[in-house]
C-alpha positions as CSV (number, residue, x, y, z in Angstrom):
1,X,17.1,74.6,-25.3
2,X,14.2,76.5,-23.1
3,X,11.4,74.1,-22.4
4,X,9.2,75.7,-19.4
5,X,8.2,79.1,-21.8
6,X,6.1,78.4,-24.5
7,X,6.7,80.2,-27.8
8,X,2.7,81.1,-27.3
9,X,0.9,80.2,-24.2
10,X,-0.7,76.8,-23.9
11,X,-4.3,77.6,-24.2
12,X,-6.1,73.9,-23.2
13,X,-5.3,70.1,-22.4
14,X,-5.5,69.2,-25.4
15,X,-2.7,71.6,-26.8
16,X,-0.4,70.6,-24.0
17,X,-0.8,67.1,-24.5
18,X,-0.1,67.2,-28.2
19,X,3.3,68.4,-27.1
20,X,4.1,65.7,-24.7
21,X,2.1,67.0,-21.9
22,X,0.8,64.3,-19.3
23,X,4.1,61.7,-20.1
24,X,6.0,62.9,-17.1
25,X,3.1,61.9,-14.5
26,X,2.2,58.3,-16.9
27,X,6.1,57.6,-16.4
28,X,6.0,58.3,-12.5
29,X,2.9,56.1,-12.2
30,X,4.5,53.4,-13.6
31,X,8.2,53.7,-12.0
32,X,6.8,54.3,-8.4
33,X,7.0,56.7,-5.3
34,X,10.3,55.5,-4.8
35,X,11.3,55.7,-8.5
36,X,10.5,59.0,-9.1
37,X,11.9,60.2,-5.5
38,X,15.8,58.8,-6.9
39,X,14.8,60.4,-10.7
40,X,14.5,63.4,-8.7
41,X,17.7,63.3,-6.7
42,X,19.8,62.3,-9.7
43,X,18.7,65.3,-11.9
44,X,19.9,67.9,-9.4
45,X,17.1,70.1,-9.5
46,X,17.3,73.3,-6.7
47,X,14.5,74.6,-5.4
48,X,14.3,77.6,-7.7
49,X,11.9,80.3,-5.1
50,X,15.5,81.7,-3.4
51,X,17.3,78.8,-1.2
52,X,18.4,76.8,-3.8
53,X,17.7,73.8,-1.6
54,X,17.8,70.2,-3.4
55,X,13.9,69.0,-4.3
56,X,14.8,65.3,-4.2
57,X,16.0,65.4,-0.5
58,X,13.3,68.1,0.6
59,X,10.8,65.5,-1.1
60,X,12.3,62.2,0.8
61,X,12.4,64.1,3.6
62,X,8.6,64.0,3.7
63,X,7.8,60.7,2.5
64,X,10.3,59.0,5.4
65,X,8.7,61.0,7.9
66,X,6.4,58.9,9.9
67,X,2.4,60.5,9.7
68,X,-1.2,60.3,8.8
69,X,-1.1,63.2,6.6
70,X,1.4,64.4,4.1
71,X,0.7,67.8,1.9
72,X,2.7,69.5,-0.7
73,X,2.0,73.3,-1.5
74,X,2.7,75.0,-5.1
75,X,4.1,78.5,-3.1
76,X,2.7,81.1,-5.9
77,X,2.6,83.7,-4.0
78,X,5.8,85.8,-5.7
79,X,6.3,88.9,-4.5
80,X,10.5,89.3,-4.5
81,X,10.9,92.9,-6.2
82,X,12.4,92.2,-9.7
83,X,10.5,89.5,-10.3
84,X,7.8,88.2,-12.7
85,X,9.0,84.3,-13.9
86,X,6.3,82.8,-11.7
87,X,3.5,84.7,-12.9
88,X,4.8,84.6,-16.6
89,X,5.2,80.7,-16.3
90,X,1.6,80.1,-15.2
91,X,0.6,82.4,-17.7
92,X,2.5,80.7,-20.1
93,X,1.5,76.9,-19.6
94,X,-0.2,76.0,-15.8
95,X,-0.6,72.1,-17.1
96,X,3.3,71.4,-16.6
97,X,2.6,73.5,-12.9
98,X,-0.2,71.0,-12.6
99,X,1.1,68.3,-13.6
100,X,4.0,68.8,-11.7
101,X,2.0,69.2,-8.4
102,X,0.8,65.7,-9.1
103,X,3.9,63.9,-9.3
104,X,5.5,65.1,-6.2
105,X,1.8,64.5,-4.5
106,X,2.2,61.5,-5.7
107,X,5.9,61.0,-4.6
108,X,5.7,62.0,-1.2
109,X,2.1,60.3,-0.9
110,X,0.6,63.1,-0.2
111,X,-3.6,63.0,-0.2
112,X,-3.8,66.8,-0.2
113,X,-2.5,69.7,-2.8
114,X,-2.3,73.4,-2.5
115,X,-1.4,76.6,-4.7
116,X,-0.9,79.7,-2.3
117,X,-1.5,82.8,-5.1
118,X,-2.6,86.3,-4.2
119,X,-5.6,88.2,-4.6
120,X,-4.2,90.4,-7.2
121,X,-3.0,88.2,-9.8
122,X,-6.4,87.6,-11.1
123,X,-5.3,86.8,-14.8
124,X,-2.9,83.8,-12.9
125,X,-5.6,82.3,-10.8
126,X,-8.7,82.5,-13.6
127,X,-6.2,80.3,-15.8
128,X,-4.8,77.9,-12.8
129,X,-8.7,77.8,-11.9
130,X,-9.8,77.0,-15.2
131,X,-6.7,74.7,-16.2
132,X,-7.1,72.8,-13.0
133,X,-10.6,71.6,-13.7
134,X,-9.1,70.2,-17.2
135,X,-7.0,68.1,-15.6
136,X,-9.2,67.1,-12.9
137,X,-11.9,66.2,-15.6
138,X,-8.8,64.4,-17.3
139,X,-8.0,62.1,-13.9
140,X,-4.5,63.3,-13.8
141,X,-5.8,64.5,-9.9
142,X,-7.7,61.6,-8.9
143,X,-5.1,60.7,-6.2
144,X,-4.9,63.9,-4.5
145,X,-7.4,66.9,-3.6
146,X,-6.4,70.2,-5.0
147,X,-7.1,73.6,-3.2
148,X,-6.4,76.7,-4.7
149,X,-6.5,79.7,-1.7
150,X,-5.7,83.4,-2.3
151,X,-4.3,85.2,0.0
152,X,-3.5,89.1,0.9
153,X,-0.8,91.2,-0.9
154,X,2.0,90.7,1.9
155,X,5.7,90.5,1.0
156,X,5.6,87.4,3.6
157,X,2.6,85.7,2.0
158,X,5.6,84.5,-0.9
159,X,7.8,83.2,2.4
160,X,7.3,79.6,2.9
161,X,5.4,79.9,6.3
162,X,3.6,82.9,6.1
163,X,2.4,81.0,3.4
164,X,1.0,78.0,5.4
165,X,-0.3,80.7,7.9
166,X,-2.6,81.3,5.2
167,X,-3.9,78.2,3.9
168,X,-5.0,77.9,7.4
169,X,-6.8,80.7,7.5
170,X,-4.5,83.4,9.6
171,X,-2.0,86.4,8.6
172,X,1.2,85.6,7.3
173,X,3.4,85.7,9.6
174,X,6.6,83.3,9.7
175,X,6.3,80.5,11.6
176,X,9.6,79.6,14.2
177,X,9.6,75.9,12.8
178,X,9.8,75.3,8.7
179,X,7.4,73.2,6.9
180,X,9.3,69.7,7.3
181,X,8.7,70.7,11.5
182,X,5.7,72.1,11.6
183,X,3.6,71.3,8.7
184,X,-0.1,72.0,7.8
185,X,-3.0,71.6,10.2
186,X,-0.4,70.4,13.1
187,X,-2.1,70.3,16.4
188,X,-1.4,68.0,19.9
189,X,-3.0,65.1,18.1
190,X,-1.5,65.7,15.0
191,X,2.5,66.7,15.6
192,X,3.7,65.8,12.6
193,X,2.0,65.9,9.6
194,X,5.2,66.6,7.3
195,X,4.7,69.5,4.2
196,X,6.6,70.0,1.1
197,X,6.9,73.7,-0.2
198,X,8.0,74.5,-3.8
199,X,7.5,77.5,-5.5
200,X,5.7,77.4,-9.8
201,X,9.1,77.2,-11.3
202,X,11.1,74.4,-9.3
203,X,7.6,72.1,-9.7
204,X,7.1,72.9,-13.5
205,X,10.9,71.5,-14.2
206,X,9.4,68.1,-12.7
207,X,7.2,66.4,-15.5
208,X,9.7,67.4,-17.9
209,X,12.7,65.3,-16.0
210,X,10.1,62.5,-15.5
211,X,9.3,62.6,-19.4
212,X,12.9,62.9,-20.7
213,X,15.4,61.5,-17.8
214,X,17.9,63.3,-15.2
215,X,20.6,62.8,-17.6
216,X,19.0,64.7,-19.6
217,X,18.3,67.6,-17.3
218,X,21.9,67.4,-16.0
219,X,23.1,67.8,-19.5
220,X,21.7,71.3,-18.7
221,X,23.4,74.1,-16.6
222,X,26.5,73.5,-14.0
223,X,27.3,70.2,-12.2
224,X,26.1,72.1,-9.2
225,X,23.1,74.2,-10.8
226,X,22.1,71.6,-13.3
227,X,19.2,72.5,-16.0
228,X,17.6,76.0,-16.8
229,X,16.2,78.7,-15.2
230,X,13.7,81.4,-16.2
231,X,15.5,85.2,-15.2
232,X,13.7,88.3,-14.7
233,X,15.9,91.3,-16.0
234,X,14.2,94.9,-15.2
235,X,15.1,98.4,-14.6
236,X,17.5,100.5,-16.7
237,X,17.5,98.0,-19.4
238,X,16.3,98.3,-23.2
239,X,14.3,95.4,-22.9
240,X,12.7,94.1,-20.0
241,X,12.3,90.6,-19.9
242,X,11.3,87.4,-19.0
243,X,13.8,84.9,-20.6
244,X,14.9,80.7,-20.3
245,X,18.3,80.0,-20.1
246,X,20.5,77.6,-19.0
247,X,21.9,78.1,-15.3
248,X,25.4,79.1,-15.3
249,X,25.0,81.8,-18.3
250,X,27.1,85.0,-17.6
251,X,24.8,87.8,-16.1
252,X,26.5,90.2,-18.4
253,X,25.1,88.1,-21.2
254,X,21.7,88.1,-19.9
255,X,21.7,91.9,-19.4
256,X,23.4,92.7,-22.9
257,X,21.7,89.8,-24.9
258,X,18.3,88.8,-24.2
259,X,17.7,92.7,-22.8
260,X,19.5,94.5,-25.6
261,X,22.2,96.1,-23.4
262,X,21.9,99.6,-21.1
263,X,19.2,102.6,-22.1
264,X,21.1,105.5,-24.0
265,X,24.9,103.7,-24.1
266,X,25.1,104.8,-20.3
267,X,27.1,101.8,-18.1
268,X,25.6,99.6,-15.8
269,X,26.3,100.8,-12.0
270,X,24.8,97.9,-9.5
271,X,22.7,94.8,-10.1
272,X,20.8,93.3,-7.5
273,X,18.7,89.8,-7.3
274,X,15.8,90.9,-5.7
275,X,16.1,93.2,-2.6
276,X,18.0,90.3,-0.3
277,X,21.3,90.2,-1.8
278,X,24.6,92.0,-1.9
279,X,24.7,94.3,-4.9
280,X,27.1,93.5,-7.9
281,X,29.4,96.7,-9.3
282,X,29.3,96.8,-13.4
283,X,33.1,94.7,-12.9
284,X,31.3,91.9,-11.6
285,X,28.6,91.0,-14.3
286,X,30.3,88.8,-15.9
287,X,29.9,86.1,-13.0
288,X,27.9,83.1,-13.7
289,X,24.2,83.4,-13.0
290,X,24.4,80.2,-10.9
291,X,23.7,79.2,-7.2
292,X,27.8,78.5,-6.5
293,X,29.1,81.5,-8.4
294,X,27.4,84.1,-7.2
295,X,27.9,82.5,-3.5
296,X,31.1,82.6,-4.3
297,X,31.5,86.3,-4.7
298,X,28.9,86.7,-1.8
299,X,25.9,87.5,-3.5
300,X,23.1,85.0,-4.3
301,X,20.9,83.8,-7.0
302,X,17.7,84.5,-5.0
303,X,14.3,84.1,-7.7
304,X,16.5,84.5,-10.8
305,X,15.0,88.4,-10.5
306,X,17.9,90.8,-11.6
307,X,17.6,94.5,-11.2
308,X,19.7,96.7,-13.4
309,X,20.8,100.4,-12.4
310,X,22.8,102.3,-14.5
311,X,25.2,104.9,-13.7
312,X,22.9,107.9,-12.9
313,X,21.7,106.5,-10.1
314,X,22.8,107.3,-6.2
315,X,23.3,103.5,-4.8
316,X,22.3,105.5,-1.5
317,X,18.8,106.2,-2.7
318,X,18.9,102.5,-4.0
319,X,19.8,101.4,-0.3
320,X,17.4,103.8,1.2
321,X,14.6,102.7,-0.9
322,X,15.1,98.9,-0.9
323,X,15.1,99.4,2.8
324,X,12.4,101.2,3.1
325,X,10.6,97.9,1.1
326,X,12.2,95.6,3.7
327,X,11.0,97.8,6.7
328,X,7.5,97.7,5.2
329,X,7.6,94.1,4.7
330,X,8.8,93.0,8.3
331,X,6.6,91.8,10.1
332,X,7.8,92.9,13.8
333,X,8.0,89.2,15.5
334,X,11.7,89.5,15.8
335,X,13.5,92.1,17.2
336,X,16.7,91.8,15.1
337,X,14.8,92.5,12.1
338,X,12.1,94.9,12.8
339,X,14.9,97.2,14.5
340,X,17.5,96.8,12.0
341,X,15.5,97.6,8.6
342,X,13.9,100.4,10.3
343,X,18.3,101.5,11.4
344,X,19.0,101.0,8.1
345,X,15.8,102.9,6.0
346,X,16.6,105.8,9.0
347,X,20.1,106.0,8.1
348,X,20.4,105.7,4.4
349,X,17.5,107.9,3.9
350,X,19.4,110.7,6.2
351,X,22.4,110.1,3.6
352,X,20.2,110.2,0.6
353,X,18.3,113.2,2.2
354,X,21.4,115.2,2.0
355,X,21.3,115.3,5.8
356,X,23.4,112.2,6.7
357,X,26.7,112.1,8.3
358,X,30.0,109.7,8.8
359,X,27.8,108.6,12.0
360,X,25.3,107.2,10.1
361,X,27.7,105.4,8.1
362,X,29.2,104.0,11.5
363,X,26.0,102.9,13.0
364,X,24.9,101.3,9.6
365,X,28.1,99.6,10.0
366,X,27.1,98.4,13.3
367,X,23.7,97.4,12.6
368,X,25.3,94.7,10.2
369,X,26.7,92.8,12.6
370,X,23.7,93.0,14.7
371,X,20.9,91.9,12.2
372,X,21.3,88.5,12.3
373,X,19.9,85.3,10.5
374,X,18.4,84.0,13.7
375,X,14.8,85.1,12.9
376,X,11.7,83.2,11.9
377,X,12.4,84.0,8.1
378,X,15.2,85.1,5.8
379,X,14.3,88.8,5.7
380,X,16.7,90.3,8.3
381,X,19.7,88.1,6.9
382,X,18.4,89.7,3.2
383,X,18.7,93.3,4.5
384,X,22.0,92.8,6.1
385,X,23.5,91.6,2.8
386,X,22.3,94.1,0.9
387,X,23.7,97.1,3.4
388,X,27.1,95.4,3.9
389,X,27.3,95.1,0.3
390,X,26.4,98.8,0.2
391,X,28.8,99.8,2.8
392,X,31.8,97.4,1.6
393,X,31.3,97.7,-2.0
394,X,30.3,101.7,-2.7
395,X,32.0,103.3,0.2
396,X,33.1,106.0,-2.0
397,X,29.9,107.2,-3.2
398,X,28.4,107.0,0.2
399,X,31.2,109.7,1.0
400,X,30.5,111.3,-1.7
401,X,26.7,112.1,-0.8
402,X,28.2,113.3,2.4
403,X,29.9,115.8,1.1
404,X,27.6,116.9,-1.6
405,X,29.1,115.0,-4.9
406,X,25.7,112.5,-5.2
407,X,24.9,112.2,-8.7
408,X,21.2,113.0,-8.1
409,X,18.2,111.5,-6.9
410,X,15.4,109.5,-9.3
411,X,12.9,109.0,-7.2
412,X,13.2,104.8,-7.1
413,X,10.9,102.9,-5.3
414,X,10.9,99.3,-5.3
415,X,10.7,97.4,-8.9
416,X,7.2,95.6,-7.7
417,X,6.5,94.2,-10.8
418,X,2.6,93.9,-11.8
419,X,2.3,93.1,-15.6
420,X,4.4,92.7,-18.4
421,X,4.3,94.2,-21.9
422,X,5.7,91.2,-23.7
423,X,5.7,93.3,-27.2
424,X,7.0,96.6,-25.7
425,X,9.8,94.7,-23.3
426,X,8.2,97.0,-20.6
427,X,7.0,96.2,-17.1
428,X,4.0,98.1,-15.1
429,X,4.9,98.5,-11.9
């Protein structure tokens, strides 16, 4: 069923080609840009970086814009807590990503394509550079110029406009306008240079759709969330995993199936998608892992990375830990975000330390209304979802912590995953 994660790493272009690699790009060249665009739109492919925006619509918007230059950018600066899927895909098969990037450049009419990746992703960068040399020698990139750009280990390097800033040689400070309004290398003489930004997984799906057809892709997943997704499951599970499953697979199956259940026979207390969504309580875990199902219950799919916490966990410690991560990741350009993340960090921290009062709970609830999504990026809105979920869904435990009934602290840190040992089923942090 899975088609993105290879059973064993694809180590050279010949192996990729012998397994059908290159057929998507060949089909694209034969069909032409308009037909490619229609195929991607019919497939219903949604961006796998968090927002889930329809890929074909994004591409069509850039292609239709009158401009002297267009760009396609691959966001490989994965930095969401609890997520390792893009790095796993690059390690497994960088050739499908490069083929998808080549197709995207052809369909949009881009002359330049970029991959933005963090400096510390040494293994992945080496794999990409070696694979891109092979792909270029094979002529797959004759219609575009590919540049691989490395950048800092900042959380906001993974935000699409912060990524564009790094590609232009600056710090990853998110822009006021999205890439379809302010693309790469714009100035007074070149005000409109539309730029498509897709993440690693999104682009990796593209050659398979072109080779097998949009109907095949739509036969997987759900009507509103077609296809498969590469999920990361980490935390209090017996086996931490990166696994490809159809969208719509119950979250409980991912936890108790591929991840082999909760450690030591304990119960799940809460699960969070990254650091920026409403937490899910144990009784909600049969929800289908799809964009629409998680949205219906006020949460989100994000980048498909789920952090699992068992019953020994203090939810206030989780809130304080992730709020601190978001505060430190905020760039400070938007006061509601920077002040709000600080307020949540301080209030949840006070409660978790045993020095909190009901006033801290009330002030945190008030800040939920003030940290709006009227910011340059989604960090502030994500903090609001996290805080609101803790306050609304785990009220009793908040009050227990105030009254000395906290289940205890575990010294939690935001699970920034740095490596994955497939054999042991554990991530390094």
